[in-house]
PDB file of N, CA, C and O in Angstrom:
ATOM      1  N   MET A   1     -17.978 -19.947  89.101  1.00  0.00           N
ATOM      2  CA  MET A   1     -16.794 -20.672  88.685  1.00  0.00           C
ATOM      3  C   MET A   1     -17.180 -22.130  88.441  1.00  0.00           C
ATOM      4  O   MET A   1     -17.777 -22.760  89.314  1.00  0.00           O
ATOM      5  N   PRO A   2     -16.851 -22.675  87.272  1.00  0.00           N
ATOM      6  CA  PRO A   2     -17.176 -24.078  87.004  1.00  0.00           C
ATOM      7  C   PRO A   2     -16.388 -25.006  87.914  1.00  0.00           C
ATOM      8  O   PRO A   2     -15.231 -24.744  88.243  1.00  0.00           O
ATOM      9  N   GLN A   3     -17.025 -26.077  88.308  1.00  0.00           N
ATOM     10  CA  GLN A   3     -16.334 -27.083  89.102  1.00  0.00           C
ATOM     11  C   GLN A   3     -16.333 -28.376  88.311  1.00  0.00           C
ATOM     12  O   GLN A   3     -17.344 -28.764  87.727  1.00  0.00           O
ATOM     13  N   HIS A   4     -15.207 -29.024  88.302  1.00  0.00           N
ATOM     14  CA  HIS A   4     -15.048 -30.263  87.552  1.00  0.00           C
ATOM     15  C   HIS A   4     -14.888 -31.402  88.550  1.00  0.00           C
ATOM     16  O   HIS A   4     -14.215 -31.255  89.570  1.00  0.00           O
ATOM     17  N   THR A   5     -15.498 -32.517  88.254  1.00  0.00           N
ATOM     18  CA  THR A   5     -15.310 -33.675  89.112  1.00  0.00           C
ATOM     19  C   THR A   5     -14.655 -34.777  88.298  1.00  0.00           C
ATOM     20  O   THR A   5     -14.926 -34.951  87.110  1.00  0.00           O
ATOM     21  N   MET A   6     -13.804 -35.498  88.959  1.00  0.00           N
ATOM     22  CA  MET A   6     -13.141 -36.653  88.357  1.00  0.00           C
ATOM     23  C   MET A   6     -13.293 -37.778  89.354  1.00  0.00           C
ATOM     24  O   MET A   6     -14.216 -37.766  90.169  1.00  0.00           O
ATOM     25  N   ALA A   7     -12.416 -38.736  89.302  1.00  0.00           N
ATOM     26  CA  ALA A   7     -12.490 -39.917  90.156  1.00  0.00           C
ATOM     27  C   ALA A   7     -12.766 -39.543  91.609  1.00  0.00           C
ATOM     28  O   ALA A   7     -12.126 -38.650  92.164  1.00  0.00           O
ATOM     29  N   GLY A   8     -13.720 -40.232  92.212  1.00  0.00           N
ATOM     30  CA  GLY A   8     -14.018 -40.031  93.618  1.00  0.00           C
ATOM     31  C   GLY A   8     -14.789 -38.751  93.909  1.00  0.00           C
ATOM     32  O   GLY A   8     -14.863 -38.335  95.065  1.00  0.00           O
ATOM     33  N   ASP A   9     -15.357 -38.124  92.903  1.00  0.00           N
ATOM     34  CA  ASP A   9     -16.107 -36.885  93.071  1.00  0.00           C
ATOM     35  C   ASP A   9     -15.303 -35.781  93.733  1.00  0.00           C
ATOM     36  O   ASP A   9     -15.864 -34.932  94.425  1.00  0.00           O
ATOM     37  N   GLU A  10     -14.005 -35.785  93.528  1.00  0.00           N
ATOM     38  CA  GLU A  10     -13.158 -34.696  94.002  1.00  0.00           C
ATOM     39  C   GLU A  10     -13.450 -33.452  93.183  1.00  0.00           C
ATOM     40  O   GLU A  10     -13.904 -33.552  92.043  1.00  0.00           O
ATOM     41  N   ASP A  11     -13.198 -32.296  93.745  1.00  0.00           N
ATOM     42  CA  ASP A  11     -13.372 -31.039  93.032  1.00  0.00           C
ATOM     43  C   ASP A  11     -12.045 -30.683  92.374  1.00  0.00           C
ATOM     44  O   ASP A  11     -11.075 -30.366  93.062  1.00  0.00           O
ATOM     45  N   TRP A  12     -12.001 -30.732  91.054  1.00  0.00           N
ATOM     46  CA  TRP A  12     -10.788 -30.463  90.288  1.00  0.00           C
ATOM     47  C   TRP A  12     -10.921 -29.132  89.552  1.00  0.00           C
ATOM     48  O   TRP A  12     -12.001 -28.781  89.078  1.00  0.00           O
ATOM     49  N   LEU A  13      -9.824 -28.403  89.464  1.00  0.00           N
ATOM     50  CA  LEU A  13      -9.809 -27.071  88.877  1.00  0.00           C
ATOM     51  C   LEU A  13      -8.872 -27.011  87.684  1.00  0.00           C
ATOM     52  O   LEU A  13      -7.863 -27.714  87.635  1.00  0.00           O
ATOM     53  N   THR A  14      -9.214 -26.171  86.730  1.00  0.00           N
ATOM     54  CA  THR A  14      -8.313 -25.898  85.617  1.00  0.00           C
ATOM     55  C   THR A  14      -7.204 -24.968  86.104  1.00  0.00           C
ATOM     56  O   THR A  14      -7.322 -24.379  87.179  1.00  0.00           O
ATOM     57  N   PRO A  15      -6.135 -24.828  85.331  1.00  0.00           N
ATOM     58  CA  PRO A  15      -5.093 -23.866  85.712  1.00  0.00           C
ATOM     59  C   PRO A  15      -5.631 -22.431  85.839  1.00  0.00           C
ATOM     60  O   PRO A  15      -5.180 -21.680  86.703  1.00  0.00           O
ATOM     61  N   ILE A  16      -6.573 -22.053  84.998  1.00  0.00           N
ATOM     62  CA  ILE A  16      -7.133 -20.690  85.088  1.00  0.00           C
ATOM     63  C   ILE A  16      -7.900 -20.513  86.393  1.00  0.00           C
ATOM     64  O   ILE A  16      -7.762 -19.490  87.064  1.00  0.00           O
ATOM     65  N   GLU A  17      -8.705 -21.505  86.753  1.00  0.00           N
ATOM     66  CA  GLU A  17      -9.445 -21.431  88.013  1.00  0.00           C
ATOM     67  C   GLU A  17      -8.491 -21.421  89.205  1.00  0.00           C
ATOM     68  O   GLU A  17      -8.704 -20.690  90.173  1.00  0.00           O
ATOM     69  N   THR A  18      -7.449 -22.228  89.130  1.00  0.00           N
ATOM     70  CA  THR A  18      -6.460 -22.281  90.211  1.00  0.00           C
ATOM     71  C   THR A  18      -5.729 -20.958  90.335  1.00  0.00           C
ATOM     72  O   THR A  18      -5.495 -20.475  91.443  1.00  0.00           O
ATOM     73  N   ALA A  19      -5.368 -20.372  89.208  1.00  0.00           N
ATOM     74  CA  ALA A  19      -4.675 -19.083  89.224  1.00  0.00           C
ATOM     75  C   ALA A  19      -5.527 -18.017  89.907  1.00  0.00           C
ATOM     76  O   ALA A  19      -4.998 -17.169  90.626  1.00  0.00           O
ATOM     77  N   GLU A  20      -6.833 -18.054  89.691  1.00  0.00           N
ATOM     78  CA  GLU A  20      -7.728 -17.102  90.346  1.00  0.00           C
ATOM     79  C   GLU A  20      -7.712 -17.278  91.857  1.00  0.00           C
ATOM     80  O   GLU A  20      -7.693 -16.292  92.593  1.00  0.00           O
ATOM     81  N   ILE A  21      -7.720 -18.513  92.325  1.00  0.00           N
ATOM     82  CA  ILE A  21      -7.702 -18.786  93.756  1.00  0.00           C
ATOM     83  C   ILE A  21      -6.388 -18.343  94.383  1.00  0.00           C
ATOM     84  O   ILE A  21      -6.378 -17.733  95.452  1.00  0.00           O
ATOM     85  N   VAL A  22      -5.283 -18.651  93.719  1.00  0.00           N
ATOM     86  CA  VAL A  22      -3.955 -18.345  94.252  1.00  0.00           C
ATOM     87  C   VAL A  22      -3.592 -16.878  94.017  1.00  0.00           C
ATOM     88  O   VAL A  22      -2.656 -16.357  94.624  1.00  0.00           O
ATOM     89  N   ASN A  23      -4.334 -16.223  93.136  1.00  0.00           N
ATOM     90  CA  ASN A  23      -4.128 -14.813  92.798  1.00  0.00           C
ATOM     91  C   ASN A  23      -2.800 -14.585  92.074  1.00  0.00           C
ATOM     92  O   ASN A  23      -2.045 -13.667  92.394  1.00  0.00           O
ATOM     93  N   VAL A  24      -2.543 -15.442  91.096  1.00  0.00           N
ATOM     94  CA  VAL A  24      -1.380 -15.303  90.219  1.00  0.00           C
ATOM     95  C   VAL A  24      -1.846 -15.507  88.777  1.00  0.00           C
ATOM     96  O   VAL A  24      -2.969 -15.950  88.537  1.00  0.00           O
ATOM     97  N   ALA A  25      -0.991 -15.187  87.841  1.00  0.00           N
ATOM     98  CA  ALA A  25      -1.297 -15.421  86.426  1.00  0.00           C
ATOM     99  C   ALA A  25      -1.193 -16.917  86.119  1.00  0.00           C
ATOM    100  O   ALA A  25      -0.391 -17.617  86.738  1.00  0.00           O
ATOM    101  N   PRO A  26      -1.991 -17.414  85.173  1.00  0.00           N
ATOM    102  CA  PRO A  26      -1.860 -18.820  84.779  1.00  0.00           C
ATOM    103  C   PRO A  26      -0.429 -19.177  84.357  1.00  0.00           C
ATOM    104  O   PRO A  26       0.022 -20.300  84.586  1.00  0.00           O
ATOM    105  N   GLN A  27       0.276 -18.238  83.751  1.00  0.00           N
ATOM    106  CA  GLN A  27       1.657 -18.500  83.349  1.00  0.00           C
ATOM    107  C   GLN A  27       2.555 -18.738  84.562  1.00  0.00           C
ATOM    108  O   GLN A  27       3.516 -19.503  84.480  1.00  0.00           O
ATOM    109  N   THR A  28       2.251 -18.094  85.677  1.00  0.00           N
ATOM    110  CA  THR A  28       3.018 -18.334  86.906  1.00  0.00           C
ATOM    111  C   THR A  28       2.864 -19.778  87.347  1.00  0.00           C
ATOM    112  O   THR A  28       3.837 -20.410  87.758  1.00  0.00           O
ATOM    113  N   LEU A  29       1.645 -20.307  87.266  1.00  0.00           N
ATOM    114  CA  LEU A  29       1.441 -21.724  87.597  1.00  0.00           C
ATOM    115  C   LEU A  29       2.251 -22.616  86.665  1.00  0.00           C
ATOM    116  O   LEU A  29       2.853 -23.595  87.106  1.00  0.00           O
ATOM    117  N   ALA A  30       2.268 -22.280  85.381  1.00  0.00           N
ATOM    118  CA  ALA A  30       3.057 -23.058  84.414  1.00  0.00           C
ATOM    119  C   ALA A  30       4.536 -23.001  84.775  1.00  0.00           C
ATOM    120  O   ALA A  30       5.234 -24.012  84.700  1.00  0.00           O
ATOM    121  N   ASN A  31       5.011 -21.836  85.162  1.00  0.00           N
ATOM    122  CA  ASN A  31       6.418 -21.700  85.578  1.00  0.00           C
ATOM    123  C   ASN A  31       6.692 -22.542  86.810  1.00  0.00           C
ATOM    124  O   ASN A  31       7.714 -23.225  86.880  1.00  0.00           O
ATOM    125  N   TRP A  32       5.793 -22.500  87.779  1.00  0.00           N
ATOM    126  CA  TRP A  32       5.968 -23.295  88.986  1.00  0.00           C
ATOM    127  C   TRP A  32       5.997 -24.783  88.668  1.00  0.00           C
ATOM    128  O   TRP A  32       6.785 -25.524  89.254  1.00  0.00           O
ATOM    129  N   ARG A  33       5.140 -25.232  87.739  1.00  0.00           N
ATOM    130  CA  ARG A  33       5.159 -26.647  87.358  1.00  0.00           C
ATOM    131  C   ARG A  33       6.509 -27.019  86.763  1.00  0.00           C
ATOM    132  O   ARG A  33       7.057 -28.077  87.072  1.00  0.00           O
ATOM    133  N   ALA A  34       7.045 -26.154  85.911  1.00  0.00           N
ATOM    134  CA  ALA A  34       8.341 -26.419  85.274  1.00  0.00           C
ATOM    135  C   ALA A  34       9.461 -26.449  86.308  1.00  0.00           C
ATOM    136  O   ALA A  34      10.434 -27.186  86.151  1.00  0.00           O
ATOM    137  N   GLN A  35       9.328 -25.658  87.352  1.00  0.00           N
ATOM    138  CA  GLN A  35      10.358 -25.581  88.398  1.00  0.00           C
ATOM    139  C   GLN A  35      10.164 -26.641  89.482  1.00  0.00           C
ATOM    140  O   GLN A  35      11.035 -26.831  90.332  1.00  0.00           O
ATOM    141  N   GLY A  36       9.022 -27.330  89.450  1.00  0.00           N
ATOM    142  CA  GLY A  36       8.744 -28.335  90.475  1.00  0.00           C
ATOM    143  C   GLY A  36       8.254 -27.733  91.778  1.00  0.00           C
ATOM    144  O   GLY A  36       8.351 -28.367  92.829  1.00  0.00           O
ATOM    145  N   THR A  37       7.728 -26.513  91.723  1.00  0.00           N
ATOM    146  CA  THR A  37       7.168 -25.867  92.907  1.00  0.00           C
ATOM    147  C   THR A  37       5.680 -25.637  92.674  1.00  0.00           C
ATOM    148  O   THR A  37       5.145 -26.041  91.641  1.00  0.00           O
ATOM    149  N   GLY A  38       5.021 -25.003  93.606  1.00  0.00           N
ATOM    150  CA  GLY A  38       3.596 -24.739  93.452  1.00  0.00           C
ATOM    151  C   GLY A  38       2.763 -25.903  93.936  1.00  0.00           C
ATOM    152  O   GLY A  38       3.294 -26.913  94.398  1.00  0.00           O
ATOM    153  N   PRO A  39       1.442 -25.756  93.829  1.00  0.00           N
ATOM    154  CA  PRO A  39       0.543 -26.814  94.309  1.00  0.00           C
ATOM    155  C   PRO A  39       0.654 -28.084  93.464  1.00  0.00           C
ATOM    156  O   PRO A  39       1.021 -28.040  92.290  1.00  0.00           O
ATOM    157  N   SER A  40       0.333 -29.194  94.081  1.00  0.00           N
ATOM    158  CA  SER A  40       0.306 -30.479  93.370  1.00  0.00           C
ATOM    159  C   SER A  40      -0.725 -30.426  92.259  1.00  0.00           C
ATOM    160  O   SER A  40      -1.740 -29.738  92.373  1.00  0.00           O
ATOM    161  N   TYR A  41      -0.462 -31.152  91.188  1.00  0.00           N
ATOM    162  CA  TYR A  41      -1.374 -31.179  90.044  1.00  0.00           C
ATOM    163  C   TYR A  41      -1.348 -32.551  89.412  1.00  0.00           C
ATOM    164  O   TYR A  41      -0.476 -33.370  89.699  1.00  0.00           O
ATOM    165  N   SER A  42      -2.313 -32.788  88.549  1.00  0.00           N
ATOM    166  CA  SER A  42      -2.372 -34.021  87.768  1.00  0.00           C
ATOM    167  C   SER A  42      -2.326 -33.657  86.302  1.00  0.00           C
ATOM    168  O   SER A  42      -2.956 -32.694  85.865  1.00  0.00           O
ATOM    169  N   LYS A  43      -1.574 -34.436  85.548  1.00  0.00           N
ATOM    170  CA  LYS A  43      -1.501 -34.241  84.107  1.00  0.00           C
ATOM    171  C   LYS A  43      -2.317 -35.353  83.461  1.00  0.00           C
ATOM    172  O   LYS A  43      -1.992 -36.535  83.578  1.00  0.00           O
ATOM    173  N   LEU A  44      -3.387 -34.945  82.775  1.00  0.00           N
ATOM    174  CA  LEU A  44      -4.351 -35.914  82.266  1.00  0.00           C
ATOM    175  C   LEU A  44      -4.016 -36.463  80.889  1.00  0.00           C
ATOM    176  O   LEU A  44      -4.560 -37.488  80.478  1.00  0.00           O
ATOM    177  N   SER A  45      -3.126 -35.789  80.178  1.00  0.00           N
ATOM    178  CA  SER A  45      -2.738 -36.279  78.860  1.00  0.00           C
ATOM    179  C   SER A  45      -1.259 -35.997  78.633  1.00  0.00           C
ATOM    180  O   SER A  45      -0.682 -35.106  79.256  1.00  0.00           O
ATOM    181  N   GLU A  46      -0.667 -36.752  77.750  1.00  0.00           N
ATOM    182  CA  GLU A  46       0.762 -36.674  77.484  1.00  0.00           C
ATOM    183  C   GLU A  46       1.135 -35.421  76.705  1.00  0.00           C
ATOM    184  O   GLU A  46       0.283 -34.745  76.128  1.00  0.00           O
ATOM    185  N   GLY A  47       2.406 -35.136  76.706  1.00  0.00           N
ATOM    186  CA  GLY A  47       2.931 -34.054  75.875  1.00  0.00           C
ATOM    187  C   GLY A  47       3.000 -32.723  76.588  1.00  0.00           C
ATOM    188  O   GLY A  47       2.484 -32.541  77.691  1.00  0.00           O
ATOM    189  N   ARG A  48       3.649 -31.816  75.919  1.00  0.00           N
ATOM    190  CA  ARG A  48       3.867 -30.481  76.476  1.00  0.00           C
ATOM    191  C   ARG A  48       2.558 -29.742  76.704  1.00  0.00           C
ATOM    192  O   ARG A  48       2.447 -28.955  77.645  1.00  0.00           O
ATOM    193  N   ALA A  49       1.582 -29.981  75.866  1.00  0.00           N
ATOM    194  CA  ALA A  49       0.295 -29.303  75.982  1.00  0.00           C
ATOM    195  C   ALA A  49      -0.741 -30.175  76.687  1.00  0.00           C
ATOM    196  O   ALA A  49      -1.942 -29.993  76.486  1.00  0.00           O
ATOM    197  N   GLY A  50      -0.286 -31.122  77.514  1.00  0.00           N
ATOM    198  CA  GLY A  50      -1.206 -32.010  78.216  1.00  0.00           C
ATOM    199  C   GLY A  50      -2.146 -31.257  79.131  1.00  0.00           C
ATOM    200  O   GLY A  50      -1.815 -30.181  79.630  1.00  0.00           O
ATOM    201  N   ARG A  51      -3.309 -31.819  79.347  1.00  0.00           N
ATOM    202  CA  ARG A  51      -4.314 -31.189  80.200  1.00  0.00           C
ATOM    203  C   ARG A  51      -3.904 -31.305  81.661  1.00  0.00           C
ATOM    204  O   ARG A  51      -3.543 -32.382  82.137  1.00  0.00           O
ATOM    205  N   ILE A  52      -3.963 -30.191  82.357  1.00  0.00           N
ATOM    206  CA  ILE A  52      -3.562 -30.096  83.753  1.00  0.00           C
ATOM    207  C   ILE A  52      -4.792 -29.816  84.603  1.00  0.00           C
ATOM    208  O   ILE A  52      -5.650 -29.021  84.219  1.00  0.00           O
ATOM    209  N   ARG A  53      -4.878 -30.463  85.750  1.00  0.00           N
ATOM    210  CA  ARG A  53      -5.933 -30.183  86.715  1.00  0.00           C
ATOM    211  C   ARG A  53      -5.324 -30.170  88.114  1.00  0.00           C
ATOM    212  O   ARG A  53      -4.390 -30.912  88.418  1.00  0.00           O
ATOM    213  N   TYR A  54      -5.879 -29.309  88.943  1.00  0.00           N
ATOM    214  CA  TYR A  54      -5.478 -29.179  90.342  1.00  0.00           C
ATOM    215  C   TYR A  54      -6.652 -29.587  91.221  1.00  0.00           C
ATOM    216  O   TYR A  54      -7.793 -29.207  90.958  1.00  0.00           O
ATOM    217  N   ARG A  55      -6.372 -30.355  92.255  1.00  0.00           N
ATOM    218  CA  ARG A  55      -7.417 -30.716  93.204  1.00  0.00           C
ATOM    219  C   ARG A  55      -7.576 -29.548  94.182  1.00  0.00           C
ATOM    220  O   ARG A  55      -6.602 -29.097  94.785  1.00  0.00           O
ATOM    221  N   ARG A  56      -8.813 -29.063  94.334  1.00  0.00           N
ATOM    222  CA  ARG A  56      -9.062 -27.881  95.162  1.00  0.00           C
ATOM    223  C   ARG A  56      -8.447 -28.030  96.557  1.00  0.00           C
ATOM    224  O   ARG A  56      -7.812 -27.098  97.050  1.00  0.00           O
ATOM    225  N   ARG A  57      -8.625 -29.177  97.189  1.00  0.00           N
ATOM    226  CA  ARG A  57      -8.108 -29.321  98.551  1.00  0.00           C
ATOM    227  C   ARG A  57      -6.581 -29.254  98.586  1.00  0.00           C
ATOM    228  O   ARG A  57      -6.019 -28.789  99.578  1.00  0.00           O
ATOM    229  N   ASP A  58      -5.895 -29.702  97.533  1.00  0.00           N
ATOM    230  CA  ASP A  58      -4.439 -29.584  97.476  1.00  0.00           C
ATOM    231  C   ASP A  58      -4.012 -28.128  97.353  1.00  0.00           C
ATOM    232  O   ASP A  58      -3.032 -27.708  97.969  1.00  0.00           O
ATOM    233  N   VAL A  59      -4.744 -27.367  96.562  1.00  0.00           N
ATOM    234  CA  VAL A  59      -4.431 -25.944  96.385  1.00  0.00           C
ATOM    235  C   VAL A  59      -4.617 -25.208  97.706  1.00  0.00           C
ATOM    236  O   VAL A  59      -3.753 -24.428  98.109  1.00  0.00           O
ATOM    237  N   LEU A  60      -5.735 -25.449  98.382  1.00  0.00           N
ATOM    238  CA  LEU A  60      -6.002 -24.774  99.649  1.00  0.00           C
ATOM    239  C   LEU A  60      -4.996 -25.188 100.720  1.00  0.00           C
ATOM    240  O   LEU A  60      -4.578 -24.363 101.534  1.00  0.00           O
ATOM    241  N   SER A  61      -4.609 -26.451 100.721  1.00  0.00           N
ATOM    242  CA  SER A  61      -3.599 -26.930 101.664  1.00  0.00           C
ATOM    243  C   SER A  61      -2.246 -26.279 101.381  1.00  0.00           C
ATOM    244  O   SER A  61      -1.541 -25.877 102.307  1.00  0.00           O
ATOM    245  N   TRP A  62      -1.889 -26.177 100.110  1.00  0.00           N
ATOM    246  CA  TRP A  62      -0.629 -25.548  99.707  1.00  0.00           C
ATOM    247  C   TRP A  62      -0.600 -24.092 100.179  1.00  0.00           C
ATOM    248  O   TRP A  62       0.417 -23.623 100.688  1.00  0.00           O
ATOM    249  N   LEU A  63      -1.710 -23.386 100.011  1.00  0.00           N
ATOM    250  CA  LEU A  63      -1.780 -22.000 100.481  1.00  0.00           C
ATOM    251  C   LEU A  63      -1.635 -21.923 101.994  1.00  0.00           C
ATOM    252  O   LEU A  63      -0.911 -21.067 102.503  1.00  0.00           O
ATOM    253  N   ALA A  64      -2.317 -22.808 102.719  1.00  0.00           N
ATOM    254  CA  ALA A  64      -2.263 -22.802 104.179  1.00  0.00           C
ATOM    255  C   ALA A  64      -0.850 -23.061 104.696  1.00  0.00           C
ATOM    256  O   ALA A  64      -0.447 -22.495 105.713  1.00  0.00           O
ATOM    257  N   GLU A  65      -0.103 -23.907 104.005  1.00  0.00           N
ATOM    258  CA  GLU A  65       1.272 -24.207 104.399  1.00  0.00           C
ATOM    259  C   GLU A  65       2.188 -22.997 104.279  1.00  0.00           C
ATOM    260  O   GLU A  65       3.232 -22.936 104.928  1.00  0.00           O
ATOM    261  N   ARG A  66       1.799 -22.042 103.457  1.00  0.00           N
ATOM    262  CA  ARG A  66       2.614 -20.856 103.231  1.00  0.00           C
ATOM    263  C   ARG A  66       2.211 -19.667 104.080  1.00  0.00           C
ATOM    264  O   ARG A  66       2.787 -18.585 103.966  1.00  0.00           O
ATOM    265  N   ARG A  67       1.221 -19.873 104.930  1.00  0.00           N
ATOM    266  CA  ARG A  67       0.761 -18.795 105.801  1.00  0.00           C
ATOM    267  C   ARG A  67       1.843 -18.479 106.825  1.00  0.00           C
ATOM    268  O   ARG A  67       2.418 -19.370 107.450  1.00  0.00           O
ATOM    269  N   VAL A  68       2.099 -17.199 106.976  1.00  0.00           N
ATOM    270  CA  VAL A  68       3.096 -16.734 107.941  1.00  0.00           C
ATOM    271  C   VAL A  68       2.369 -16.006 109.049  1.00  0.00           C
ATOM    272  O   VAL A  68       1.689 -15.007 108.812  1.00  0.00           O
ATOM    273  N   ALA A  69       2.515 -16.511 110.257  1.00  0.00           N
ATOM    274  CA  ALA A  69       1.872 -15.867 111.409  1.00  0.00           C
ATOM    275  C   ALA A  69       2.752 -14.721 111.885  1.00  0.00           C
ATOM    276  O   ALA A  69       3.966 -14.869 112.032  1.00  0.00           O
ATOM    277  N   ALA A  70       2.135 -13.603 112.118  1.00  0.00           N
ATOM    278  CA  ALA A  70       2.891 -12.422 112.560  1.00  0.00           C
ATOM    279  C   ALA A  70       3.122 -12.441 114.044  1.00  0.00           C
ATOM    280  O   ALA A  70       3.741 -11.524 114.585  1.00  0.00           O
TER     281      ALA A  70
END
């Protein structure tokens, strides 16, 4: 899986890479962004088709917050 680095050498992921980690379709991530839910993301360019990136640690933290202990 490709890893992208941006400011501060953080590990940033594309929506496709994030969808693989979260185990959902990329369109589900797009729906969550439109609804204001899902993991935090950064929009790198303006407009509807702007480039989106997710910080790996934010995605993993978001998943951990949703863990339900039995």
